[in-house]
N, C-alpha and C positions, 0 to 999 in steps of 0.2 A: 631431503627436500629436491625433488626433482627441475631438472634445468627448465624446463619451461617455465614453472612459479619465480624462479631465483631470477628469472627475466622479467618476469612482470612485475615486481618488488620491487626493482630498482627505479621502476619509470617516473618520472616527477609530473605528478599529475597537475593540471591548471584547471581553477576555477572562475570560468568567465563570464560575468555579471553583465547580463543582458538585458533592459527597459525595451519590452514590445510595443512600447506605445513610442520608442525612438528610432522604430527602425525603416518606417515608410508610410506607407498608403500600399492599404489590404483595397484591393478595386473588384466592385463586385458583377457581373454582367448581368442581374436576376434584381429589381426594384426592391423586394426583401432583403437583401442582403442577406441572404444568407448561403452558411458553406456549404452546405447540401447540395448550392446547384453548383457550376462554372466561376470561379476567381484567382484571383493572382495577386501577387504582391511586388512592387516596385521600391525597392530597397531605396534608402540615402546613404551611397556607397561611403559619400565621405563621413558619414557619422561611425563614430568607435564601437555602437553597438553592434551593428551592420557589418561591420568588419567579425566581428568577434564570431555572429552566428556564419556567415561566411566559414569561416575557420572549423565549425564545425561540421557543416558541408562540405567541405573537403574533405576530411578524414572522413567523413561516413561515402565517401564515394570511391575513396583511395586506399584506405586502411581496413584491415580486417580488426581491429579493435575497437570495440564500440563506445559511442558519447552515450555522458549520461544525461539527462533536461528534464525538467518541470513538466508533470501535466495538473488536469486538474483533482486527480484522484492521487498520487505517489509520483514520485520521482522515477522515469523509467530508463533503461539498460540498452538504446537502441543501435540497431544493425543494418545493412541492409536484406531484406528479406527474402532477398532470392539469390545471397551468394554465400555458398555452404560455409567457406571459410570464413566468414562476417560473420555469421550468425553459430558458427564454436566455437569462436571470440567471448561470445555472451555468457556460453555454459562454464566456460575457462574465468571468465573472472568473477562470476556470481558462486564456482564451482557446482552448481545446481546439475539435479540429478538428472541423466542426461534422459528421462521416461517423463519428462514435468514439461506439458507440452507450451510452447511462447502463443502471447496474442501477438496478432500484426497489427499495427496501426495506418490507419491513411490519412490523407488528405481530402479529401471528396468524394462520391463517390462515383465520379466516371472513374478514378484511380482502382475504387473498388470491382467495376464491372471490366475493365482491359485485364484483371486476374483472372475474375471468370471466362473470358471471353475464351482462354483457351480450351475450354472445356470441348475435346470434339467426339469424343467414347459415344457410339450412336446407341450405347447399352445406359448411359448414363440416364433417366430418367426423372431426375427430381426433382421437385419439382418448379421449373418457373427457373434452373441451371440450363443454360443450351449456348448455342453459334456466339447469342447477343449481349453475354454476360448479365442477363438479368437475376435481379435477387426474389428469391421464392417468396411468395403473396404473404405470407404467416405476417413478417417483418415488416410490412408497410407503416403499419399503426406506429408500432412501437419505436424504428426508424426514425418517423417525422416527427415523433414528441420527442426521442433521446436522443438524437444527434446534435451534434458530435454532442458527446458528454458522455457520463459514466457507466455506458450499456455495450457489452461485447456479444455477438451475436457468434453461432455457431453456419455454418454454411459446408457445402459439399468440397470437398478437397477436388479441384479442378484437372482434369487426364489431357493431358501430362497437365502435371504442376511445375508453374512457374518461382513455386515455392521451395528453400530448402528445407530437403524433407528433414533436416536435425527438429524443426518447427513442430510437426503435427507427431512425428514416430513410428509409429503401423496405424496411429487414426487415420478412417478416412474423412474426417473431419476437421475442420480450422477455426482459431476462435480471430473475430474481426472488430473493433471499434474506431468511432474518430474520432479522438478528443475533444476535446470542444475549451482546451488553453492554445491560444493563438499563438502563442511562440511556439509549442508542441504544431501546432498544423503547420505554421510559418518553416521551420525544418523538415519538417514532412517533406510540404508542397518543392521546396528549394532543393532539397535533395531527390528527387526524379522516382522515386522508390520508395513502395511499403517501409518501414520499420518495422521489424519483433521487434520486440520489449516487454521484458517484465521488470516486476520494481529491480528500484538499482543497486539492492543492498546485498553482502554475502547473503547465501544462502542461510535458510531458520531464521535468521535475524530479524527483528520488526522491521519492517516496510518504511524505507527513507521517505518525509513530509518538507526535507528542507534538505541544500547543497551540501550544508555540513553532515545531515547522516552519511549523503552520500559518500562523502569525503573517510570520515570516520569509517566504514567497510574497506574501501575500496582504493584509499591513496597509493600508486604503487603498481594497480589492475591494468588501469585505465590514464589516457592520456588528459582527457576532456569531463570539465561538468561545464554546461550552463546553468549557472544560478539566476532563473525567474522570479525567484523568493517564494515563500510558504504555500504549499500546497493545500488550495479551498476545501479540498469534500478530506481529506485526509485517511480516506481505507480505499480499497481496487475497486474498479468496476465491478457491477454486477454481472451472469455470467448466464444467456439463456439460450439450451435448444428449440427450436422452434420448427425440428426437423419431429419430430414425437408430436403424437396426437393423445393429451394433449400435452402442451410444450410446457417445463420443466427449467425450475435454476437450476444451475450448478451450481452456484458460486455465489452468496448472498453480495451485495455490495453498493453502492452507489443510488441504485433502481429499486426502492424496498416493491416488495411485491402487490400492493396495495394499489401504489402507481403503477405495476404491470398489469394490473387487473381491472382497471377503466380503460385500457384498450381495447379496441375491437380487435374479435381474435384471441385473446390472452384472456377471458372470462374466467378462465377456468385452469389457471396456470400452477402448475403443484413443484413443490419442494423436490428437490431431487439431487441433494447431498445429507449428508450427514460429518457434523461438527469436528467428529473424528480422526486421527488419520486411519485414513482407509490401506489397503490392500490391494485392488485391481489397480489396470492400468487404468490412470489419469483421462476423464477427456476434457478437465478445462483444470491447467491451473489452481494450486490450491486444494483437491479434491483427495492430495496424500502423503502429501511428507508432514511432518511437523511442521510449523510456521510460525513466523512476528514473535521467532521468545528472543527475550534479553539474558543477560549471562544467569542474572539471579534466577531462583526457584519463586514462579509462578505462580497462588494460590489465589483459584477464584470461589470468592464468598456468598453464600446465599442467603437472603438475612441479613441481622445485626451481629457487627464484629465486638465483641467485648477483647479486650487488653489480657485478660485472663486466658482465653482461645489463645491470644496470638501467641502468650509463652508457654504456652504445654506445646505448640509444635517449632520454637525454638529452639529449644536446650539452652547452648552454649552460644549459638548466635546472636551477635550486640546488635547488628544492623539491621536498620527493619522500614522498607518500602509499602506505603498507601497510594491509593489509585482508589479517588471517590469520585462518587458520581453521582445517586440520585437519593439518599437517604440518608449516611451516614454522614454525623453530624460531630465535632470533636469531644463538645460536651460529653455527645450518647457513650461516648467512648470511654469515658474517662478524663480524655484529656482535659485541661484548662482552656479557654477561649483563649480564640485567637491577640486580644491583647494581652495576656500575660507569654507570649511566645516571642522571643527576644529575638530567632533571625528567620527572614521571612527572606524570598527574591521571588520575579520571574521565573518563571522556567523559560531555556535557553533558545527554546525557537518558539520564533516571533507568531506562529500562526495560531497560538492561543492564549487566551488572560490569565491561565490559569496560576496560580503561584506554588513554590516548592519550600515546605514551611518545615524545618531543621530542626530538633528538641532532642533533649536528655531527659528519658523518665527511670524510676525503679524499676527495676520489674516486680510484675503486681504476683498476688497469691489469692489462693481461694480466702483468705480471711479478710485480704487488702485488694479487691478488684477494682478499685481507681488506680489511675495512674499519676503517680506522684512526680510533680519536675520538678527535675533537678537544673540547679540555677547555671549550673556552670557546663560550657554545651557542648566540652568535651569529657570524650572516655579514657579518665587518667585516672594514676594510683595505684593501688595495690590489686593485685590479681583478687581478692578478697573481694573487696570495692566494685569491677570491674564488675564482672558477676553477675553480680545485682544491679545493675542497671544495663538501658533499652536505647539505643538511638534511634530517633525516627525520624524520615522524610519523607511528606504528604502531599499531596496533591489534590486537590478539589480540580476535578473537567466543569462540573455544573452539572445543570438538569436538564437539561437538550440531548435529546439521540444524538443531532447534529455535530453538536459542541465536543459532546465526547467521541466520537467518530474521529473527529478532527483534530481531537488533542491525543490522541490516546498512544502510538506508537512514537511520540515523541516523551510520554507520561514515562511510559517504560525502558526508552532511551535514557532518559535524564537519570530518572531513576541507579541507572549503571553505571551512571557517568562519576554517580556520586559516592558507590560504591555496596549499595546495601544487597544481602547475601540473600533477603530473599523479601517479595513481593507482594501483598494482599490487594486483591482488588475487589469492586465491590462491586456484582453484576447487577443487569440490570434484567428489566422483563422484556424476553426478545420477542412479546407480541406488543410491544408499544407504539409500534409503529415507526417511520421513516428507517433513518441507520441501523434499528436497535437489535436487527436478527444477524446482520453484520457485525457490529460490534462484538454482539456473543459469540457469535463463532471463530472471531478471531479470538479470544481469549479465550474461547476451549483448546482452540489448535495451542494459545502458546501455553496454555495453563500443566502441570504436573500434577496440579489437583482439586479434586472440586466439591467446595462443602458446602453443606446446608446445616447452622447450630441447630 
């Protein structure tokens, strides 16, 4: 282990619970009270929540260690996007590949225009980008509809660029978004700088949707986590490139292709990503590397699942996880109904109403395909008995794409915590609309195997 890693590992990570409604007053200059216009926040500095937020702001301004904070999508790991040493701290804490670009987070359009206004190269004739820091007109309709919110747009990199070079690497563009979380907006606004912020997890792990997830991955690597409660969307932002014709989606996320096509100029937007790992320099986060993976092996299953199939994949594995979505029912899998299950409880993360059900079954065979429930929930006894038993942890996320997206990463993490060796996940129709395409994109990047029984 190198010395830098040792220094990071001995840090004491603080988790600061902050209620955005107890910070003070958000002041808007426009009647519609939009964060797209000019706004400010008047902190009630005598309140503990405001003092905690200012502690995080001070660290962003004076330290090279990043701060974890909630957004509506997932928790982000933020650092001053204009300071190279601070941005390097993100890559170090996450152990993130250096060629995986970062998204810049802003608190207002004025802050973004200030970034773009540094463009002084007369040869840069990208549409709309000039001395006034204007945003390309193609983005007008999507920004007005989806900002603040889970949409990242690609913009030409200003020349000279005020952004830390590590954010973009060799790319001539950068991704930027304005989160809708008021707590995230307050943090960025008070810091006075845009924040580079990937998801606040260890690289390749499932993205964090609670402060507890962040602490599990990054305890000892960072100093501060702002706990603003569970994330409402649960998957990362959609990344789009409007600088090409037609526009393309580089990463599916909280804004669907159907929603984008309702916006003027985006009627012909196309898919510009593949769900597998790429080989080229990624134009946006999530395009190249294996992502979102728990420690357990993930098997993505299209269609119905039987425990005969499960047993064929397991061999001597005795701990199995199931993530059910739209179609799988316990009875269809040969498992007794819920009333027969002795051990069930909510999953640990409060952003989903899903329950985890744990039970032990006897290993099915071709002759006896239905699962036989074993009343003893533990796997104890002699080796011959254990070889015939499978311990099952089952989570049902519901049949709505938005709910599946909100609970997916939490479910994968929960099954890791209970110690399963393999997780069978029910695929959904990626053309179902809403967040379905983003859910399948994340599952394909997490899965080791994809099968269609």
